N, C-alpha and C positions, 0 to 999 in steps of 0.2 A: 366285282371286277377291280383288278389292281390299279388301273388308270384312274378309276373313280376315287379310290382311296387317296391316290396322289393328288388329285384335284381338290378333294375335300381337305386334305392335310394342309395344303397351301392356300386354302380359302379362295380357290379359283371358281368363278361362276361362268359357265359357258355362255349364257345369254349376254352377260356384260362384255365378255371378250368379243363376241360377234357384233354387238351394238357399237362398241368403240371402233371396230374395224370399218363398219359401214357408215359411221358418222363422218368419216373422211369424205369430202365431196368428190375427190378424184376417184375413190373406190366406188362411191354411190353412183356417180354418173356413168362410169364404165359398165357397171352391172346393168343398169337400166337400158343403156344403149345396146348392149349385147342381147338382152332379153326381148326388147321391143322393136329395135331398129336395125337388126342384123349387123351390129357393130358400127353403123354410121354415127358420127359425132353430133347427134341431135341435141342431147343435153350437154351443156357446157358447165363444168365444175364451178366456174366463176359466177355463174348465174344462180347457183343453188343457195338457198338460205334455210337454215334449220329452224323448224317451228315446233311448237309444243306437241308432244306425243300423246298427251292425255286428252282423249275425246269423250270422257265420261259426261253423262248428261242426266237430266230428269225427264223421264218419259211420262207424259200425261195422256190419259185416255178415259173418256166417260166419267170424269170426276175423280179418277184414281191417278195418283202420282207415285212414281217409283224411281229411286236412284239406280242408275245402271253404270257400272264402271268398266271402262275399256281403255287400255293403254297400248298404243302401237309401239313397235320396236324402234324404228327410225322414220322420221317424216321430214321431207324437204319441200321447199316451195320454189317454183321458178316464176319470175315476173315477165309478163309480155305487155309492156306499157302499163296501163292501169289494171290489166287483168293478170291472173296468175293460174297456175295449175299445181295441185297438191300431189306429191308422189309419196306413197307409203310402203314401207318394207316390213314384212313379217318373217322372222327366222323360225324355222321349224326343224327340230332335230329328230322328231319321231312322227310317224304317220298319224294324222288326226282325222278321224272319219266324219267330223263335222266342220272341216276347214272351210268349205264354201259358205256355210252359214256364218262362221266367225268373220270371214272376209266381208260378207254382205253387211253384217252388223257394224264392223269397223268403218266401212265406207259410209253407211247410213248415219252413224254418229258424227262423222266428220262433216257431212252435209248439215246435220242438225245443229252442230256447233256454229257453223257459219250462219245458218238461218236465224239462230238465237241472237247472234251478234248484230245482224242486219235489222231484225225487228226491234231490238233494244235501241238502236240508233234512230230508227224511224220514229219510234214512240217519243223519244227525247226531243226530236225536232218538231214533232206534231205537224208534219206537212203532208198528210194524206189528202188525196184529191177525191176520195169516194169512201162510202161506208164499206165497200168490199175490200179496199186496201186496208182500212182500219181493222176489219175482222181478221185478216190473215197476218197483219203486221208487215206485209210486203207491198211495196208499190208495184204498179203494173210493169214498170221498166226494170225492176230488180232482178238480178240473175245470180245463181250460185255458181261456184267455180268447180271444174272437174276434179275428181279424186281418182287417181290411178294407183292401184295396189299391186304389189308383187309378193308372192310367197316363195322363199328359197328353202327347199327341203335338202337337208344335209345327210340324211340317213344312208346306210349301206344297202338296205333292202329297197327294192323297186317300190315306188309309190303305187299302192293298190286301192287308195281311197278315192272318194268322189272328186270330180273336177268342176262340178256345177251344182246349183241348188236342186235341179231336177234329178240329178244322180242320187240325191238323198231321199227322193219322194217315191211313194208308190201311187202311181197315177193310172186310172183307167184310160185306155188308149184313146177313146173318143173325147176325153177331157184334156189331153196333152196340149193341144193348140191354145187352150184357154189359160194355161198356167204360166205366169211370168217366171222366166229363168234368171239366174244370176251366175255368171261365169267367174271363176277365179283364175288369175294368172299364176302359173306354177312353173318353176324350173327346178330340176333335180341335179344335184352335183354328180350323181351316179352316171347320168348319160348326157353330160353337158359338153361333149367333145365337139359338137357342131357350133357352139357359141363362139362368137368372135370378140375377143377382148383386146384392148390396146394397153391397158395398165398392167405392167409386169407383175405386180403383187396380186392383183385380182386373178390374172391368168394362172399364176403359180398356185393359189389356193384351190382353184377348181381342178387344174390339171394334176397336181401332185396328190390331192385327196383322192381323185378318181383312180390314179395309178396305184395308190396304196390299197384301196379297196379291191382292185383287181390283182394285187400282188405281182405287178409287172416289174420284176426286179431289174431286168436288163435295161429297160427304158429309163427307170429311175436312176440307175447308175450312170448311164450315158448322158443324161440331161442335167441331173441335180447333184451328183456326188461331190463335186468340188466347189459348189456354190456356197456362199455364206449368207445366212438369213439373219435378220434382226429378231429381237425377242418377240415382238408382236406377231410377226408372220408365222414363226414357229409355234407360238401358242395357239393361234387360230387353227392351223392345220392339225396340231396335236389334239385339240379339244374336239374338232369335227370328227376325226378318224379314231379317237380314243387311243392315240399312240403315246404311251408313257414316256418313251425316250425323248420325243420332241419336247414334251412339257418339261421334263427334268432338265434337259440341256438349256432350254429357254430361261428357266428360273435361275439356273446357275450362271448363265451368261449375263442375265440382268443384274445379278448381284455383283458381278465382276466388271460390269460396264462395257462389255464387248459384244461382237456378233458371234453367230454360231457356225462352226465348220460342220457341215452335215455328215461328213464321213463317219464319225463315231456314232452319231445319232441314228443313221441308217443301219449301221452294223448292229446296234443294240435292238433296233426294230426287227431286223431279220432274226435275231436270236429269240425275240418274243414270238415271232411267227413259227420258228422252229419248235419251240416248247409246246405251242398249241398243236403243231403238226405231229409231234410225237404221239399225242393222245388221239388225234383224228386221222392219222395216215398222211405221210409226207409224199411229195411228188418229186420226180427227177428235176423238174424245173426249179424247185426251191433249192435243191442241192447245187445245181449249176449256178443259180443266182448268188448263193452264199459264197461259192468259190470265187466268183468274179468280184464280189464285195471285198473279200480278204485280199485279193490281188490289187484291187484299186486302192486299198488302204495300206499297201506296201508290206503286207505280211510275207514272211519267207515261205517257201514251199513246205519246209518241214513243219513250221508252225501251223500252216493251213491244213496239212495232212492230219496232224494231231487233233486240230479243232473239229474237222468234219467227221472224224472217227467218233469223237465224243458227242458232237451235236446231233448226229443222225444214227448213232449206234451201228456204224458200218464196220465191216471187217477191214483189216489193213489192205487186203488185196482189192476189195471193192473201192476203197478210198483212193488207192493208187490208180486204179482204172479211170476213175473220174478225173483225177489230176492229169493223167496223160491225154485224155480227150479234150478237156475243157480249160486247162490252165493256160 
């Protein structure tokens, strides 16, 4: 894929771009408020603290010990007096059919990490009040803190993977009530239109990516055509949607120290779509959308006529008919 060549050529790593975007506490809080609280401002960016994403641990069982490595994408902590809650984010660009298991392990290792820290502190203080406390390393009053994880799926295809641990299991019906389940929290960029965002950059990432996937040219033109994006925002959207023009314009803008006027980037993206459409069959909507893009970008009628004849292999008569109806 051409965009992948562009990304590799410029040493761009999708996971790093997404991690950097969500490490911003304003972005992170808005995402979690939209996913869990219907847009209510429950998480305050000022209350978020970044914590170590490495929850790797040593798992010991029946005399056997094994190192298990697990690194989460972004982890934040909110304090409530002396207590706190851990919020973990996993970025997923492709469908993963073991994602509930991965989520469960990530949460379990987060709990295990805190458990290990508490037991080490207790053993150092040597203030156990019973042999039972000494055996577990936990005092009767010790408590772990909640871990709440969210997986964001950025792919164009609808998620058809499991959403819970039991979705991954083959369970005889009479045993189903006995099996402990583990649910994963998932949001998809593909069908995120019901989410309520307050941060403009987060809203733009979800809204524009979804419109690009749906090829809603008219709405993109009316909403975003004359906006200017900074490099980070364009790179995030470009890498999520595999849009080469967004990435190229972002890199060029970054080297020149300016923002991106999206008019040219959208025009090039539509040209990408057209080239794909020639091989797969183009629609009238794509022709109309391209006409409106050229008009929005101040192309003359004659320039536009020549371009759509070339772009869509139209006869001059058909091209003029489109111009009369939709210009």
